[in-house]
C-alpha positions in Angstrom: -59.5 175.0 127.5 -59.8 173.5 124.0 -59.3 169.9 123.1 -57.5 169.3 119.8 -57.5 165.9 118.1 -56.1 164.7 114.8 -56.8 161.4 113.0 -55.6 160.1 109.7 -58.5 159.0 107.5 -56.9 155.9 105.9 -54.7 154.3 108.5 -51.1 155.2 109.4 -49.2 153.7 106.4 -48.8 155.4 103.1 -46.9 155.0 99.8 -44.7 157.9 98.8 -46.6 159.9 96.2 -50.0 159.3 97.8 -52.1 162.1 99.4 -52.3 162.1 103.2 -55.6 163.2 104.6 -56.1 164.2 108.2 -59.1 165.5 110.1 -58.4 168.1 112.8 -61.1 168.6 115.4 -61.2 171.4 118.0 -63.8 171.3 120.8 -64.7 173.4 123.8 -65.4 170.7 126.4 -67.5 172.9 128.6 -71.3 172.0 128.8 -73.5 174.0 126.3 -75.3 175.7 129.2 -72.2 177.5 130.3 -72.0 181.3 130.2 -70.9 183.1 127.1 -67.8 184.2 129.0 -66.6 180.6 128.8 -66.0 180.9 125.0 -62.5 180.0 123.9 -60.4 181.7 121.3 -57.5 180.4 119.1 -55.3 182.8 117.1 -54.4 180.3 114.4 -53.5 176.7 113.6 -51.1 175.3 110.9 -50.0 171.8 109.8 -46.9 170.4 108.1 -45.3 167.1 107.4 -41.6 166.5 108.2 -39.2 163.6 108.3 -36.7 163.4 111.2 -33.3 161.6 110.8 -31.6 160.1 113.8 -28.1 158.6 113.7 -26.0 156.7 116.2 -23.0 158.8 117.1 -20.8 155.6 117.6 -21.6 154.3 114.0 -22.3 157.3 111.8 -20.1 160.4 111.3 -22.2 163.3 110.3 -20.9 166.7 109.3 -21.4 169.5 111.9 -24.9 171.0 111.8 -25.1 174.5 110.2 -28.0 175.4 112.6 -26.5 176.2 116.0 -29.5 178.1 117.4 -30.7 177.0 120.8 -33.9 175.0 120.2 -36.1 176.5 123.0 -39.6 177.8 122.5 -39.9 181.3 123.7 -43.0 182.5 125.5 -43.9 185.0 122.8 -42.6 182.9 119.9 -45.0 183.0 116.9 -43.0 181.1 114.3 -44.3 177.6 113.5 -41.4 175.2 113.6 -42.9 171.6 113.4 -39.7 169.8 114.4 -39.0 172.1 117.4 -37.8 170.0 120.3 -37.3 166.9 118.2 -34.1 164.9 118.3 -32.1 164.5 115.1 -32.2 166.4 111.9 -35.2 167.4 109.8 -34.2 166.2 106.3 -37.6 166.7 104.5 -40.6 168.9 105.1 -43.6 170.0 103.1 -44.8 173.6 102.9 -46.9 174.6 106.0 -50.7 175.0 105.5 -52.8 177.3 107.6 -56.0 175.6 108.9 -57.7 178.6 110.3 -57.2 182.1 111.9 -59.2 183.7 114.8 -61.3 180.7 115.8 -63.9 181.1 118.5 -65.6 178.2 120.2 -68.6 178.5 122.4 -69.2 175.9 125.2 -69.9 172.5 123.7 -69.1 173.7 120.2 -66.6 171.9 117.9 -65.1 172.6 114.5 -63.4 170.1 112.1 -60.9 171.0 109.5 -59.4 168.8 106.7 -55.7 168.7 105.9 -54.4 167.1 102.7 -50.9 166.9 101.5 -49.1 164.7 98.9 -46.1 162.8 100.3 -42.9 163.5 98.5 -41.6 160.7 96.3 -38.0 161.5 96.7 -37.7 161.0 100.5 -36.4 157.9 102.4 -38.8 155.3 103.7 -39.7 155.0 107.4 -37.0 152.9 109.0 -35.8 152.1 112.5 -32.4 150.4 112.3 -29.4 149.9 114.6 -27.5 152.9 113.2 -30.1 155.2 111.7 -33.8 156.0 111.9 -36.1 157.8 109.5 -39.3 158.9 111.2 -42.3 160.7 109.6 -44.7 162.9 111.5 -47.6 165.3 110.8 -47.3 168.2 113.2 -50.2 170.6 114.0 -49.4 173.8 115.7 -52.0 175.9 117.6 -51.6 179.1 119.5 -53.6 181.3 121.7 -53.1 185.1 121.7 -50.0 185.9 123.8 -49.4 182.2 124.6 -46.7 179.8 123.4 -47.3 177.5 120.4 -48.6 174.0 121.3 -47.6 171.2 118.9 -49.6 168.1 118.3 -47.7 165.3 116.4 -49.2 162.3 114.6 -46.6 159.7 113.5 -47.1 157.7 110.4 -45.2 155.3 108.2 -44.0 155.8 104.6 -43.1 153.1 102.1 -41.0 154.1 99.0 -41.1 152.3 95.7 -38.0 153.3 93.7 -38.6 154.5 90.1 -42.1 155.8 90.8 -41.1 159.4 90.5 -39.9 158.9 87.0 -43.4 158.0 85.8 -44.9 160.3 83.3 -48.7 160.4 82.7 -49.6 159.3 79.2 -50.4 162.1 76.8 -53.7 160.5 75.7 -55.1 161.0 79.2 -55.5 164.7 78.4 -58.3 163.9 75.9 -60.0 161.2 78.0 -63.7 161.8 78.7 -64.4 163.5 81.9 -67.5 164.7 83.9 -67.8 168.5 83.6 -70.0 168.6 86.8 -67.3 167.2 89.0 -64.4 169.3 90.1 -61.2 167.4 90.3 -57.8 169.0 90.6 -55.1 167.7 88.2 -52.7 167.2 91.1 -55.1 164.9 93.0 -55.9 163.1 89.7 -52.2 162.4 89.1 -51.6 161.3 92.7 -54.3 158.6 92.4 -52.7 157.4 89.1 -49.3 157.1 90.9 -50.8 155.0 93.7 -52.5 152.7 91.1 -49.3 152.5 89.1 -47.3 151.5 92.2 -49.7 148.7 92.9 -49.4 147.4 89.3 -45.6 147.7 89.4 -45.5 145.7 92.7 -47.7 143.0 91.3 -45.7 142.7 88.1 -42.4 142.6 89.9 -43.3 140.0 92.6 -45.7 137.7 90.6 -43.0 136.4 88.3 -41.9 132.9 89.2 -38.7 131.5 88.0 -37.1 128.3 89.4 -33.7 128.9 91.0 -31.6 125.8 91.8 -28.4 125.9 93.9 -26.0 123.1 94.6 -24.9 122.9 98.3 -21.4 121.6 98.8 -18.4 121.9 101.0 -14.8 120.8 100.7 -15.7 117.1 101.1 -18.4 117.0 98.4 -22.0 117.6 97.6 -24.5 118.0 100.4 -27.7 118.5 98.4 -29.6 121.0 96.3 -31.7 124.0 97.3 -34.7 125.3 95.3 -36.4 128.7 95.6 -39.3 129.8 93.3 -38.5 133.5 93.0 -36.1 136.2 94.2 -38.3 139.3 94.5 -40.9 139.6 97.3 -43.2 142.1 98.9 -43.2 142.6 102.7 -45.9 140.4 104.1 -45.2 137.5 101.7 -43.8 134.1 102.7 -40.5 132.9 101.4 -40.7 129.2 100.6 -37.7 127.0 99.8 -37.1 123.3 99.5 -34.1 121.1 100.1 -33.2 117.8 98.4 -30.5 115.8 100.3 -31.1 112.5 98.5 -28.5 113.1 95.8 -25.8 114.4 98.3 -22.6 112.6 99.1 -22.2 114.2 102.6 -24.9 113.6 105.2 -26.5 116.8 106.5 -27.4 116.6 110.2 -29.0 120.0 110.7 -29.7 123.3 108.9 -30.7 126.8 109.9 -32.3 129.4 107.6 -32.5 133.0 108.8 -34.2 135.9 107.1 -32.0 138.9 107.7 -31.5 142.5 106.8 -28.1 144.1 106.2 -27.7 147.7 107.3 -24.6 149.2 105.8 -23.4 152.8 106.4 -22.0 154.4 103.2 -18.2 154.7 103.3 -18.3 158.5 103.4 -20.3 158.5 106.7 -18.7 155.6 108.5 -17.4 156.4 112.0 -14.3 154.4 111.3 -13.1 152.8 108.1 -14.0 149.2 107.6 -16.6 149.1 110.4 -18.7 146.0 110.4 -22.2 145.7 108.8 -25.2 145.5 111.1 -27.5 142.4 110.7 -31.0 142.0 112.0 -32.9 138.6 112.0 -36.6 138.8 111.3 -37.5 135.1 111.0 -35.7 131.7 111.3 -36.3 128.0 110.7 -34.1 125.2 112.2 -34.5 121.5 111.5 -32.6 118.3 112.2 -32.5 116.4 108.9 -30.5 113.2 109.3 -32.1 110.5 107.1 -34.3 113.2 105.5 -34.3 113.2 101.7 -36.7 116.2 101.0 -37.8 119.0 103.3 -38.9 122.6 103.1 -39.3 125.8 105.1 -41.5 129.0 105.0 -40.3 132.3 106.4 -42.7 135.3 106.6 -41.5 138.8 105.8 -43.0 140.9 108.6 -45.4 143.6 107.5 -43.8 145.9 110.0 -40.3 145.7 108.4 -38.8 148.1 105.8 -38.2 147.2 102.2 -34.8 147.4 100.7 -33.6 150.9 100.0 -30.5 153.1 99.7 -29.8 156.7 100.6 -26.6 158.8 100.6 -26.0 157.7 104.3 -27.3 154.1 104.6 -28.4 151.1 102.5 -30.6 148.2 103.5 -30.5 144.8 101.8 -32.3 141.5 102.5 -30.8 138.0 102.4 -31.3 134.4 103.4 -28.5 133.2 105.7 -28.0 129.4 105.8 -26.0 127.4 108.3 -25.3 123.7 107.7 -24.0 121.0 110.0 -22.7 118.0 108.1 -21.1 114.7 109.2 -17.5 113.8 108.2 -18.5 110.1 108.0 -20.7 109.0 105.1 -21.9 106.0 107.1 -24.2 108.3 109.1 -26.5 108.4 106.2 -27.6 104.8 106.9 -31.2 104.7 108.1 -32.6 102.7 111.0 -33.5 99.0 110.2 -37.0 98.6 108.6 -39.3 95.7 108.6 -41.3 93.7 111.2 -39.6 93.3 114.5 -38.0 89.9 115.2 -38.7 87.7 118.1 -35.6 88.9 119.8 -35.8 92.5 121.1 -33.8 94.9 119.0 -33.2 98.6 119.3 -31.6 101.2 117.0 -30.1 104.3 118.4 -27.9 107.1 117.0 -24.3 107.5 117.9 -23.4 109.6 120.9 -20.6 111.5 119.3 -19.6 112.3 115.7 -17.2 114.5 113.9 -19.0 117.3 112.1 -18.3 120.3 109.8 -20.2 123.5 109.7 -20.4 126.1 107.0 -22.7 129.0 106.0 -24.0 130.5 102.8 -25.8 133.8 102.1 -28.4 134.2 99.3 -29.4 137.9 98.5 -33.1 138.5 97.8 -35.0 141.7 96.9 -37.9 142.9 99.1 -40.2 145.6 97.9 -43.1 147.5 99.6 -46.6 146.2 99.8 -50.1 147.7 99.6 -50.2 150.3 102.4 -53.8 149.3 103.3 -52.5 145.8 104.1 -49.6 147.2 106.2 -52.1 149.6 108.0 -54.2 146.6 109.2 -51.4 145.3 111.5 -49.6 148.6 112.1 -49.0 149.5 115.8 -48.9 153.2 114.9 -52.3 154.6 116.1 -52.6 157.3 113.4 -54.3 159.6 115.8 -53.4 161.9 118.7 -54.8 164.7 120.9 -53.9 167.4 123.3 -55.5 170.1 125.5 -54.5 173.7 125.2 
């Protein structure tokens, strides 16, 4: 019996283009004083990253799969297929890397191997929607002699920043001073530059503040104005907006703001033409605002959510969805009486019934990825797994 464990070194969230590092430890759990006949042997172990795509059959029409082989692991199968037994389709995979061959572990002995692979920049981000799912996993395959392959899977999350793959390293970096006593592969050096560049691009895109003012009105007249300070955000940020109802002609009784994602299947893959778009609500703020002149809201973008993206099958966009309830009578704007109470008891109360109008409004916003270290701090993905073979 051998215990196999795998742990990602830097959390379970990565940016496409970054190197993923994982330590694979194999241990013979028998006590060290056991006999030499208790030594364990493994023929080989290999590791590979793959992305699985799942689609709802009632919403997505996919072409028939070309691979019709029965996905069953034979007892004498020696081919490493990391997505064997997985649901869905494997749409992306890295070349497999052999960790070792012919490993012998004496009782109490353990061996640790390091696996490193750069995540492709042209793949989709991790996403779990109502119609489709993109799931990334690192799969480690181990096999004893004349035994079936055992697979150990470590799920992780990938964030994609569009346009990063078009980055070209400056030519002057080739003549930059370097330390001749340190060995550094050019691929690893470029990967770190891509990660640093992604952080800079995100900061530059989301730090710009530009005041956006919108007039809120219906068929009866102006209700108020809405102000938002920027239209591009990172996941994990708060969206702050303010309302000014003091200059409106129509009293606003109540408003609701929802932070939503719009999941749209591309027309070529729709199960039926004109099928509705799927919406998911991530945060909301509701407030009664009669006699309110100024108010504001703050909606957090969950760190566990996916940034906006688009593939050949699905697109994800973000928006603020507003719902307003307004009065048909302008007299409802009158405030309760102010001043010191008179000798005679007086009481002000709102009307029991009123005629109202409701209307909605959608404001598109752009949501980009965030620093993967920040997302890893709240990730529910463990980034580690183990099995016994």
